[in-house]
C-alpha positions as CSV (number, residue, x, y, z in Angstrom):
1,M,101.9,68.7,119.4
2,P,103.2,72.2,118.3
3,K,101.0,75.2,120.2
4,H,99.7,77.0,117.7
5,T,99.4,80.7,118.5
6,R,98.1,83.8,116.4
7,A,101.6,84.6,116.0
8,S,103.1,81.3,115.2
9,I,99.6,81.3,112.5
10,L,100.6,84.4,110.7
11,D,104.4,83.4,110.8
12,T,103.5,80.3,108.8
13,A,101.4,82.3,106.6
14,K,104.0,85.2,106.0
15,D,106.7,82.3,104.9
16,Y,103.9,81.1,102.6
17,V,103.4,84.4,101.1
18,T,107.2,85.8,100.8
19,R,108.8,82.6,99.8
20,D,109.5,82.9,96.3
21,R,107.1,80.8,94.3
22,A,107.0,82.3,91.0
23,A,109.6,80.3,89.5
24,D,106.4,77.3,89.6
25,H,103.5,79.7,89.4
26,G,104.1,83.0,87.5
27,S,104.0,86.4,90.0
28,M,101.3,86.3,92.5
29,E,99.4,89.1,90.4
30,D,99.7,87.6,87.3
31,N,98.5,84.2,88.9
32,F,95.3,86.1,90.2
33,S,94.8,87.8,87.1
34,T,94.7,84.7,85.3
35,I,92.5,83.0,87.6
36,A,90.1,86.2,87.3
37,A,89.9,85.7,83.3
38,Y,89.0,82.1,83.9
39,W,86.5,83.0,86.1
40,N,85.2,85.8,84.4
41,I,84.9,83.7,81.2
42,H,82.8,81.1,83.3
43,L,80.7,83.9,84.7
44,G,80.4,85.7,81.3
45,A,81.0,89.1,82.4
46,P,83.8,91.1,83.6
47,F,82.9,90.9,87.4
48,V,85.9,89.8,89.0
49,D,89.5,91.1,89.1
50,A,92.8,90.2,91.3
51,V,92.1,91.3,94.2
52,D,88.6,89.7,94.1
53,V,90.4,86.3,93.5
54,G,92.0,86.7,96.5
55,L,89.1,87.7,98.6
56,M,87.1,84.7,97.1
57,M,89.9,82.5,97.9
58,A,89.7,83.5,101.2
59,M,86.0,82.6,101.1
60,V,86.9,79.1,100.5
61,K,89.3,79.0,103.5
62,L,86.5,80.3,105.4
63,A,83.9,78.0,104.0
64,R,86.1,75.1,104.8
65,A,86.9,76.2,108.3
66,K,83.4,76.1,108.7
67,S,83.5,72.3,108.2
68,N,86.7,71.5,109.8
69,K,87.8,74.0,112.7
70,T,91.0,72.3,113.5
71,H,92.6,72.1,110.0
72,L,95.1,74.6,110.9
73,D,96.2,74.8,106.9
74,N,92.6,76.8,106.4
75,F,93.7,79.5,108.9
76,V,97.0,79.9,107.8
77,D,95.8,79.9,103.9
78,L,92.8,82.5,105.2
79,A,95.8,84.5,106.6
80,G,97.9,84.6,103.2
81,Y,95.0,85.0,101.0
82,S,94.5,88.0,102.9
83,A,97.4,89.4,103.0
84,C,98.3,88.9,99.4
85,A,94.6,90.5,98.3
86,G,95.5,93.7,100.6
87,E,98.9,93.9,98.4
88,L,97.0,93.9,95.4
89,A,94.8,96.6,96.6
90,M,97.1,98.5,98.0
91,K,99.3,98.8,94.8
92,G,99.7,102.3,93.8
93,H,98.6,103.7,97.1
94,D,101.2,103.3,99.4
95,N,101.1,106.8,100.0
96,D,97.9,107.0,101.4
97,K,96.9,107.8,104.5
98,E,96.6,104.4,106.5
99,D,93.1,104.0,108.3
């Protein structure tokens, strides 16, 4: 059984989010924006944007991890969704001072 370290979990998440999936799903930004539009239609108001989608998908993974703490996919996807949300949130702010 492989040893799952924080580095291996992050490496797997990095592989998932940097692999070219645009051919299957479109760009990450466009996909998250489409999801946000659908969620806003369901909610009846424009509350959600693409960054919120990444954050809320991370929340889904947190809820799943609470139910199954040994399912590695939840932790990999949590890191991946967080990274996607961070990239979208920082778009246009690349020259800002990092905290």
